[in-house]
C-alpha positions, 0 to 999 in steps of 0.5 A: 500501500505505501508503494502505492502511495509512492508512485501515486504522490510521484504520478500527481508531481509529474501531471503539476510539472506537465501543466507548469 
């Protein structure tokens, strides 16, 4: 579960970078 949360955080960070 913790690994999934880490991947989700990475995904959100990537999307944020893409939007900026």
